[in-house]
Residue, then its C-alpha position, 0 to 999 in steps of 0.5 A: m549625745s550630741s548637744a546640738v539643738a534645733q533652732p527656732r526660724a526666725a519669721g519673714e519672706e524668703s526670695n521664693g515668698k513662702r514664709p520658713f517654718g518649722l516642720g514636727f509631728h504629733t503622735r499618740i504612740s498607740f499599742p493593742t492591749g498586751r502590746a505597750a512594749t511594742g509601741l514604745r519602741d516603735g515610737i522611739e523608731l517614729f522619732r528617729a525617722g522624724e529625725e533622719l527626714g528633718y523635722d524640727a520637732g516631735w511631740a508625744y501626747q499623754r493619755h491616761f488610763d488608756n492604750y496610749l502613752a500616759a509617761p512623756l516625761v518618761f518617754l522622751p529622756a529614752v528617745a533622746q537616747h537614739t536621736t540628736r537633733i530634734t526636738l522633744g515634745t509634750a503634747i498635752v500634759g494634762m495639769r490638772y491631775e499633775a503633783p506640780i513640784l514633782m513635775a518640776e522635778a521630772a521636767g528639769t531631770a528629762d530637759l538636762l538628759t535629752d541635752g535641752r531639746l524638751q518643749l514642755g506643751l501643756g494644757t488643762g486636760m481631759g477630765g473624768f478622773d477626778v475622783v480617782f486621783g483623789q480630788e473632788p468632781n470640777d471643771g479642772r480649770d482653776q485648778a490646773q492654772a494654780k499647778l501651772e503656777l507652783f510648776m513655774r515657780g519649781i521650773r525657774g528655781e524659784p522658791v516653793g515653800v520652807v521647812n516648817e516642821p521642827a522633825g524634820a531633817l532639814t532645819a526649820g525656816t530652811e527654804l526649799t527649792v526644786r533641783p534640778t534645774s534647767p536654766t532655759l527650760p522655762e522659754r519652752v513652755w507651751f500652753g494649749a489653748g481653744s479658745v480666743a480668752s484662753a490664747q490672751r491668758i496664755g499670752r499675758q503669762g508670756l507663754r508660748l501657743m500651741t493650738s490643737t485641732i479642736l476648739t472650744g464651741r461651735f464655728d461654721d469657719y475653723a480656720v478663720e477662727q483659730a486664727r483670730l484666736i492667734e491674732s488676740y494671742r500676740d497681741s497679749y503677749t507679754g514675755t521677755t522672748p519673742p512669741r511663739v505659735a504652733v498649729s495642728r493639722s491633719i495631713l495626709p498627702t496622697t502617693s498611692p491608691e492604697r493610701a488614698r483608701l487608707y486616709a479616706a477612711y480615717d477622713h471618714e471616722r475624723r468627721t463622724q467620730g471626732p476625738g474618738a476616731s482611729r482607736p487602737q484594738g483595746a482602747l477605751d470607748a469614746r462618745t463618737e456624736v460629734s454634732a452634740l459636742p461642744f466644740t469644733v473639729s478641723q476636718t482632715i487635709h487630704g488628696e493629691p500633694e499639691a492639693v494639700a499644699e495650696a490647701l495649707l497656703a490658703d490657711p489663715a492660721v497655718a500662715l500665722a504659725d512659727e511651726v506647723i504639726a502634723f496630727l498623725p493618726p492614733a492608731f497608725d501603726l510604725e510603718q503606716n505612720r512612717g510613710l506619712i511622716e515621709e509624704i508630709a516631709e516631701m510635700a512640705a520641702s517641695r512645695l511649702g519652702w519648709r527647710p529639712a534641718e540639717p544633719t548633725p555630725d553624729q548623723r552623717 
């Protein structure tokens, strides 16, 4: 593998008046029941395709007990064996059900195996599995924060405990640190926020901010509220490296009648089923009463490439982003996803001012 890694793009205006930004895609790595191995291999191929198109980043979601990827820290080092440049992200790993020291060991190992290309997107995570994971029912926020604190100590190489069992193999009082660690990984930790309060907390923690296609609460203008969230994060930021913000959008530029029908069908699902839209065969049922859910779901942006580009250029949250992440419909297969990321890359390069990353010598 090459150790070349795409560097974050600097903020500022280019000569064409368009602000440079990174472009990523976000996939759930879905599979029909009985075809998990095929789905995982197709996921690797999707990352390869993204790298060839010049994408800066690919992000993989974690979903427990369903027909989606559940172990991104196992999957992404496998992707690294087939790519050389694109950064590899988790978006998101829910901390509420993680064992923080074991996860710190896995994350350090994964980052070393990916030549420092790992981007750790974390969050509280979806609930409903407390008893299964051996916990008392809770909302997970405080628990996730406590685990995050221990996890961060672990990946920084700080002491996480001492030996206090005289019968053990090590001398009592021995200080314990996670090994291996990757020195720059703590600088590449993102946390998901769906509210201004959570964004401010993330800023005070000095972490990078990841916003999704969902906001906590009901809002008339999704993008305006998300922009307020981002500004609050930047105002609260206390980190030693520059703050970074990633914004996810469902982007579907249409280039053929067949694609128009496919994207319109997904848009209808998204409007009526919200997060439950686009499930692979055999996936668990999800609640679909969108109007009753306590959050706001962003709309899909679909239509002619020029209209999609104009919508993104007018989006106040996208204007504040360092990276724009295209959320891919969860049940799309490899061919559909490959076609979609090609369309997005072409539109972004021709209309939004995005610059595809240069291929590494291994790709030429």
